[in-house]
N, C-alpha and C positions, 0 to 999 in steps of 0.2 A: 458803514458802507455796505456791508453784504445785507442786511434787512433791506437799505433802500434799490441795490440792485435787486433785490427778490419781487421786491413791491415794483418795479419798474418794469419786470420781465412780464409778471403777473396781468400789471394794468396793459401792456402792449398787446397781451393774449386776448384778453379780454376784446379790444377794440379790434384786432384783427378777426376774431368771430361774428363782431359786430357787422364787420365790411363785409365777410364771406356770407353771412345770412344775407345783407340787400340784396348783393350779387346773384345770386342764388332766386329770392325774389320777383328780378330782372329779367332771370332768363325763364323763368315761368312764364312772367308777361306776355314775354316776344316767342312763345314754344311755335315752333313753323305749323304750318297749315298742314293734314298728310292729305296724300295721293287721295283718298277715298271722299274728301271733304266738297261739298258745292263752293265752299267760297273760293277756289282754285278757277270757276268759271269765271271770265272775266266779262260779262253779259251786263249790259244796264239797264235799270229795269225804273220803270215810272208810277206812283205811289198815288191812289187817288185823291192827294193834294195837289197833283203834277210836280212832287221833288223826285228828281231823279238820283237813285241810288245803284250801288253794287252789292252784291249778296253778302259780300264778306262787312257789309255796313251791322250785319246782324248778328256777328259773333257775340257769343258770350250768351246768347238766348239760346233756349229750348225754342226749336219750330216744331211749329204744328200746320201742315201745309196739305193744300187739296187746288185742284185747278176745277175753275168751272166758267162758261160761260154768264151775262148777267142776261142774255136774252130766254135761256134755258127754263123749258116748262116744265118736264118731267124730273130727271135726276137730281139735277141743280139744285134745286128748292131742299130738297133731300138731304143733299150734302150739305148745305147750309143749316140744315135743321139739325146732325150729327156734329158739324163743327160748334153750335150753340150747347147741345147735349154735353160736349166734351168738356166745353170751358164751363160750362155749371158744377161739373163734379170735380173739378181741380180746386186741391187745397189751398187755403187762403196764401200759405206762405210760398206756395209753386208758383202763384199766378207772374209775380212780380218779374219772377225770371222764364216768364214765356210769353211767343209772338205765335197769334194765330193768324195765317195768312193764306188768302185766296189768288188765286193766280189766274186769270184770263186767258181762254185757249184762241177767244178773238179779240186781236186787239185791234182790227178795224172798227170795229161797233165799239169795242168797250176802251171808249177813251179815259182819261180820270177825269173829266165831268161826268162820263154815263158812270163810272166805279164811285166816284163819290157820293152821286145820288143813290145808288143798289146800296150802299154801305149807309145811308141814313134810313131808306127805307125798313133795311132788317134791323137797324138800333146797331149798325155794328161802325160807327164812327169816330169811333174812340180806343185808345189803348185795349187792350195791346192786339185789336182788330188791325190789318194791314190787306190792301188789296194792290196790287201788281198786274200789269204790262209791259208788252215790249214786242220787242218786232218780231216776225214771226218765225225765223231763223233760232231765235234765243228764244222763244218759246219752246219749239220744237226741240231744241237740244235739253231744255229743262226737260220736257217731258218725258223724255230717254232716259234722261238718269231715273226717274221715278218710276219708271217701267209704265207709264200712264200713256196709253194710244189714244188716237183720238182724228176724227175723219171727220168732211165738212160732207154732211149729205144734202143738203138744202142753202141756198143762199141767205138762211137765217138758221140751222140747225145744224148740230155737231153729234155722232157718237163717240161716247170716249169712257174710259175707262173708270172706276167709281174707289178712288185710294186714297186716304188718308198718310200722310207721311210724317213722322215724327224723327227732327234731326237733332242730334245733342247739339251742344255751345260751339262745337267746335267743327259744325257741317256734318257731321257724319250720320245715315242713313242709319236708324236704330230698332225703328219698327214701320210697319204697315198694316193699315186699316183696309179690307175691301168690301164693296159690301155697301147697301143701300140699308141703315136703321140697324145694324147689326148689334153686339153686344162689344161696349168698347170697354170693356173693363182692364183688359191687357194694353189698349190704351193709355188708358188714364195710369195705370200703375207706371207706363215706358216713360210719360212726360213727366211722373213725381219723383222717380228715381233721378234721372238725367237733372231736373232742377233742384234736389236734395242735394245733387252733388258740386252745384255754384256755389 
């Protein structure tokens, strides 16, 4: 009888451990969004495919973001080239956990159709590339989060900061690359490091 009781207790404790492990996994999955996360922003965005999303739908990926406008003839083509350069240097296993996102600072001109056309012209109309646009208010709010300044200087031209930002899977800013055509080793390192944690 003692052996049966001991066996029952052992079996019960093993079952309890398994249930405890399941609860821990569920708790990790439902981790709260930190105060520093862009996933707290309630803004709605539209992709180049006309799909409406919230930033939190990108949670779980490393995000590499830059703000541009498609009619730009000076800095933006260089920023696009810098994003391509970053993409080309990522480790193969890293790429599956990364989204490369270009956000328009000119939502009046950069309709989803225009973003789609720009994506196709630049061979960026597939994963991991995403183009986003929103309202002027949402765009300004997001630019402030990234410390990107921009100003309309003519009906078709903007002056703007040249910053590429890296966010961890929880939407927290972990690195920024400032300038055009700069050495991106630290940017790549930050992306690979964060993607390696997924």
